[in-house]
N, C-alpha and C positions, 0 to 999 in steps of 0.2 A: 500766644504759643499753644493755645488749646488744640489738642489733637482731635481729628475728626472722630466723631463718636462711633463706638463699636456697635455692631448689630446686636439685637437681642440674642443671647446665647440659648441653645436648646435646653429644655428642662433636663436636669441631671438628677437621677436618683440612684441609690446603690445601697449596699448592705452595711454602710458605715453607721455605727450607732450614734444617735444624737444628731441634732440639726447643726450643720456646718454652714456658716454664712458664706455667700459668694466672696471669694478672695481670701478665705480663711484656710488654714492648713492644720491638720491634726495627725500627728505621728505617734503611734503607740507601740512600744517594745519592738522597734525595728532593728533587726540584725541582718547583715549581709556578709556573705563569704564568697570569695572568688577562687574557684578550684580548691576549695578546702581551706583557704587562707582567710581568717576573719578580717573584715575591713570596718564594719560598723557593729557595735555591740550594745544591744538593748537601749537604743536611742528613743526617747520620748520627748516630743515637743508639741506645744500648741501655739500657733501664730494667728493672731486675730486679723481680720480683714483691715487693710490700710496700714499695717505695721511696716516699718522699715527696719529690717534685721540684718546686722552685719555678722557674717559667719567667718571665723578665722581659726587659726591653730597651726601647729607645725606641719611641715610637708609630710604627706602620707597619713594624716590623721583621719581621713575619710570624708573631707569636705565635698570633693567632686562626686564621690559615690553617693552621698546624701542628695546632692542636686539631681543626679540622674535617676535616683530612686523616686524622688518626688514627681518626676514627669512620667513615670511608668516605663522608662526606657530599659530598665534592667530586667523586667519580668520575662523577656524572651531571649535574653543574652545567654549564650552557651557558657556553661561552667559556673553560673551564678545561682546560689541558693539564698533565698530571702524569706524571712519570717516577720510577722507583725502586720500592722495595718497603716495605710496612708490615706487620709481623707483630704480631698482637694475640692473646694467649691461645692460641697454637698454630695460628692460621689467618691467611690473607691478608685484611686489611681491605679491600683493593681488589677482592676477588673473592667474598667471603662474602655470602650474602643479608643484607640490612639487618636482618631480624628476629633473626638469629643474633648479629650484631655488637651490637645493642641490648641483648642479654641479658648481654653481657660488659663493655661499656663504657658509662658514662653521662656526659653532658655537660650543664653548665649554661652557657648562652650568655651573652655579654656583654650582650645585650638579652634578659632573661628572658621578656618578654611574647611573644617570637617562638615560644616552645615551649609556651605554655599555651593551651588551647582549650576547657576545660570552663566551666560556669557558676559553680560554687562551689568553695571551697577543698577541701572534703571529696571532691568528685567528682574534682578534679584529682589529689589524692594517691592516690586509689584506682584511677585509670585505668590506670596502668602494670601493677600487679600483676594486675588483672583481665584485661588483654590477654595476660598470661603464662599465663592459665588457672588461677590459684590459687583455692582455695576461699575462701568469704567470711570464714571465721574467720581465716585467715591474712592476708587483705586487711585486715580490721579491725585486726588486731594490728600490721601494718606501718604503717598510717595513724596509729594511736594512738601508736606509738613515734616516728615522724617529727614528728608534731604536738607531742608533749611535748618532744622534743629541741630544736625550733626555736621554741617558744612560739607555736604556731599554733592550739592548742586553742580559745582564745576566738574565732578567726576561721573555724572550720570551716564554719559555715553562711553566711558572708558571700560575696557575689558578687565575682568577681575584678575586675570593672570598677569596684568601689567601694574598692579597696585602694590604698594608697600605693605608690610605687616600691620602698621598702625592704621592705614586706610582700610585694609580688610577688616580690622576690628570694628571700625565705625560702621562699615556696611553690614556686618553681622548684627550689630545692635539695631541699626535702622530696619533691617528685614524683620526682626522680631517685633519692633514697635509698630510697624504697619499692620500687624495682626490684631492690635488692640487687646492684649491679654489682660486679665484681671490680676494675675500673679506674674511677676517678672523675676527670673533668676538669672544672675550674671556671675559667671565664674572668672574671676580676675579680669574684668573688662578694661582696666587701665594698664595692664602689663606691657603693652606695646605702644602706648600713647605718649606723645610729647606733652609738656606741661600745659600748654594752652588748650589742646584738645581734651586733656583730662578734665580741665575745669569746664569745658563745654559739655562733656558727658555728665559731669556732676550737676550742672544747671538743669539739664534735661531730666535727670533722675529726681531732683528736688521738685521740679514742676509736676512730674507724674505722681509723686507721692503726695504733695501738699494740695495740688489743684484737681487731680484726676482721681485720687483715692486708690491708686494702684498699690497692691501689696508687693513689696520688693524684698528679695533675699539677695544680698550682695556678698560674694565670697572674695576676700581680699587678704593679701599680705601687706600691701602698701596702705597702711591705715590712715596716714595723715590727711590724704585728700578726701576721704569719705567718712571719717569718724564723726564729723559734725552733723552728718545727715541721719545717722542711725538713731532710732529710739531705743534700740535693744541690741545687745551683743551676745552671741552664742559662741563659745570657744570649744573646739573639739580637740581631744588628745587620745591617740591610740584607739580611735573608733568610738570613744565615749564622750558624753557631754561633760566637759571639765568646769565650765562656768556658764551661767545664763542669768542675765539681769540687765538693769538699766545701763545704757552705754557709758554714762559718766563714771559710775562706780567701777565697772569692769575695766575700763581703759585707764583708769587712774591707779589701778592695783599693780604697781611696778613689780612687786615680788612675784605675782602670778605670771605676768608677761615674761619676766626673766626666766622663771622656771620652765615655761613653754618655749623659750628660745625665740620670742617675738620682739620686734623693734617697737618701741613706744611711739604713739602717734605724733607726727610732726609734719607740717605741710612742706611741700617742695617750694623752692623759690620760683616766682613767676616773672622775675626780672629778665631782660634781654640777656641771652647767654654771653654776649660780648662783654658785659659788665662783670662777669664772673672769672675773667682771665686778664692777664697783663702780658704785653709782648715780651718775648724772651728768646733771644737767638742762640742761647747756649745749649749744646747737645753733647751727649757722651762722646768722649774722645775715642776714635777708632780709625783704623787705616782706611776703611771704606764703609759706605752706608750698607745697611742690611737690605733695604728695599727702596727702590726708586720708582715712583709713578710719574711718568714724564708725558705731559700733554694728553692725558687720557680722556677720550670721549667714548661713552658706552650707553647702551639703552636696550629697549625691547621693541621689535618690529619697527614702527615709524616713530616711536616715542623715545626721545633722547633724555637720559637721566643724568649722566655725568658730563660736564662740559669743561674741557681744558683743565683737568686736575693735575697739579704738580705737588707731589708729597714725597718727602724723604723720611724714612724711619731708620734709626740707628740701632746697633746691637745693644741690648740691655735697657732700652727705653720702655716706659710704661705710658702709653698714649691713650687718651680717651677721645672718641669720636662722637660728637653730639650734633643735634640738629632736629628740625621738625620732621614729622611724618612725611614721607615722600621726598625727602631731600636727597636721597641716593646713598645712604649709609650702607645698607645691605648690598647694594650693587657694587660699591667700592670694595667691600669685603670679598665678594666673589671674584672680582678682578685681581685683587691682591693675592688671593689664594690660588690663582691659576684656574679657577672653575668657570670663568667667563672671559672670552676674548674681547678686548676693546676694539672699537671701530677705528680709532686712531690712537696714536701714542705708543709708548713702550713700557713694559714692566721689566725691571732689572732686579734680579735677586742675587746678592753676593757677587756682583760683577758679571753675571751671566743672564741671558734673556730666556731663561726657562725655569719655571718653578716646579720642583718635585712635590706634588701634592701629598700632604700627609707628613712627609719627612721634613720638608723645608717650612711649610706653613700648615698649621692645624687650625681648622675653622669649626667653631661651635655654632650651628645654625639656630635661628630663632625658634624653629619648631624641631624639637629633638627627634620626633618620629621620622623626619626626613633622612636621618643618618643612622638609624638603628634597624638591624635586620637579622641579628642572631637570636637564638632561642633563649639563652640565659645571660645573666649579668656577666658571669665569668667568661663565657665565650665571646661576648661583645668586646670586653676590654682586651682580651688576648688576640682578637682577630687581626688587627693591624700589625702588631709585632710579629706574629707568626707569618703573615703574608709577606712582610719585608725581610724575614729571616733574622730578626733582631730581638726575639723574645727573651726576657730575663726574669726569672721567677721573683727576685727581690724587688725589681721595679714594678712588676705586676701586683705584688702584695701591697707595696707602699701606695700605689695609685688607688687601689680599692679602699685602703684604710683612710687616706686623706680625703677621699670623696664620700666617706661614710657609707660605703657599699659592702663592707666585709660581711655584715650580717645578712645581706641580701644576695650574696655571691651566687647562689644556686637558684635564685628565684627567676621565673619566666619574665622576660622583658615586658610582655603585655600585661603582667599582673602588677606593675609598678604604677605609682601615682605620677602625675605629670612632673612634679618637682624631682622625684626620684629618677625619672627618665632623663631629665635635664642633667642631673649629676652623672648619670651613666654615660650620656653622650660626651660630656666633658672628659670623663675618665678615659673613654676610648680615644679621644683626641690626644690627651696628655700622655697616654701610654707609649706613643711614638716619640716623645720628647722633641717636638719640633723647635726650630730656631725662632719662629714667630708664631705666637698664639693669638688668634683673633676670636674674641667673644662677642657674639651678636645677641645682645639683651640677655645676659646671664641670670637676671633676677627672676625669670619666669618660674612660678611655682615654688619659690624658695622662701622659707622663713628666714629670719635674720641670723639665727644660730648656724644653719647650714650655709647661708651665704658667707658668713664670716669664716667658716671653715674652708670653703672653696677659695675665698680670696686670700686666706693665709697661705694656702697651697700655691696659688698663682703668684703671690708675692715672693715666696721662697724661690720659685722657679725664676722669677725675674731677677732676684738677687744673685742667682747663679749664672745669669747671662741671657736667659730667654727674653726676647722682646715681646711685649704685650700690646695689642690694639683692642681696646674695649669699647664696644658700641653700647651706649646706654642713655636712657632719659633720666636716670637717677643721679641727680647732681650731688647728693651726699656721697654716693659711691665714687664719683669723680674726685671730689675734694679730699676723700679719705685715702685714695690709692694712687691716682694718676699723677705723673710728673709733668705732663704736657696735655693740653686740651686743644683739639682741632674742631672748629665749627663749620658745618656744611649747610649751605642754604641754596635751595633750588639748583642743586647739582654743582655748585661751585664752593670752593673753600673761601670763607669770608673772614676767618680769624684763626690765628695759630699762636699759642703762647702758653704761659704757665698758669695753672689754676690758682686763684687767690684763695689761700687756705685760711678762710675765715673761721672764727669760733662758731660753734653750732648755733648759738643764739643769734649771731650776726647773719649767718647764712639763712636763717629762717625769718629774718626781718621783713623780707619782701613777702608779706603774708598773703593768704588766699584772698581772691577778690570777693566782694560781697555777693 
């Protein structure tokens, strides 16, 4: 699994005091403000070459801002004020030319689509090495290695716009790996990945760390899958370092994790999803179904994603939709919400063949930026109700409160963290009080405290009659909240039943692979 060796990097010198080994990072008194709003406050860190550091903390604590600062991406961003020093691989990340920094440090963003711009997977993987001026034989070797390591070989000729969110995540990771960086920063790389692909990425990271000596900084909320890799944990809270030490001692400090609203590390089950449910033909009693998908076939261009889908949802149900990356979950959500027309079949909502988007079905996208377009938090949540002429001040205030956005009510949307943007997008959907709420991977960027708050809100809505369809890879979320589990595989429904509500220890019995 050895990666093709990286070329010798150019000599880097800069005004950073002291010698910094290749692969090492030294941050001194770093403070960052965005349009006057403090994000990082006097952060100092030294990370030795070859360390594997897990960075975590509540939503909005500054994790992604720290990652972008380390790569030098913030220095030219409008509205950003930054003080302090950042030493990377012997140079100053705030003064080095971007091309030099890019050869030393690679980053996978929280929204991976933001860093992909080629047409096909193969072109994206080859883009970085070609821009380094490497010969075609080396480029092909790197592309082949990354594709094999991340199971991307079957997708090499596919267009990026035809890939699922999880597949896009793997391509973004692969595109960074082909650059051969000495430092690798990953911002929630498992957020859109199914269980098996998550462990595939974990194995690649373990190899890069243990065999190649790559310095790795991993930002994550889902700690169970990655905690065993880290040699050190740094926790941020309100822009400051709240804890920094050996992984074992930090992650076993349950009082600290609870105070920061974080979920204790616990691995996801890796068993076949069909073993986690049992057949159950009992559904809520109602005069008629809420939504019927009848013989649905859908896809993109010549690629068929959904094949002969038959699914009925009833008023008041809480249904989880699970399946591997690329199985068609997000496509099914778009069809159900009336945002994508099927090639074949019918969509029937409350007895009629027309879905009133927003009012009948509310959909939270995987990427919240796809549905946010107002200037402030308040305007975003109020936009839909004003547009449909159903704005109610009490509903507006309650939605802001339950999504923990009241304190951020007048903040610009672009000044929010990814987790805060996710909560805002959900609030904007919930403000219209749709009869069916579809959540496509609601865990993105969320610490456990905020996720519990959101799910408590969703559960209350469900108890009042709102049907919920939740797309997730988080089986703990499924077993805690869902009444029904539907499994999708290669575009077809392969199982439909009741989640087996095992005790937490039993659910974690199918432990991580070696």
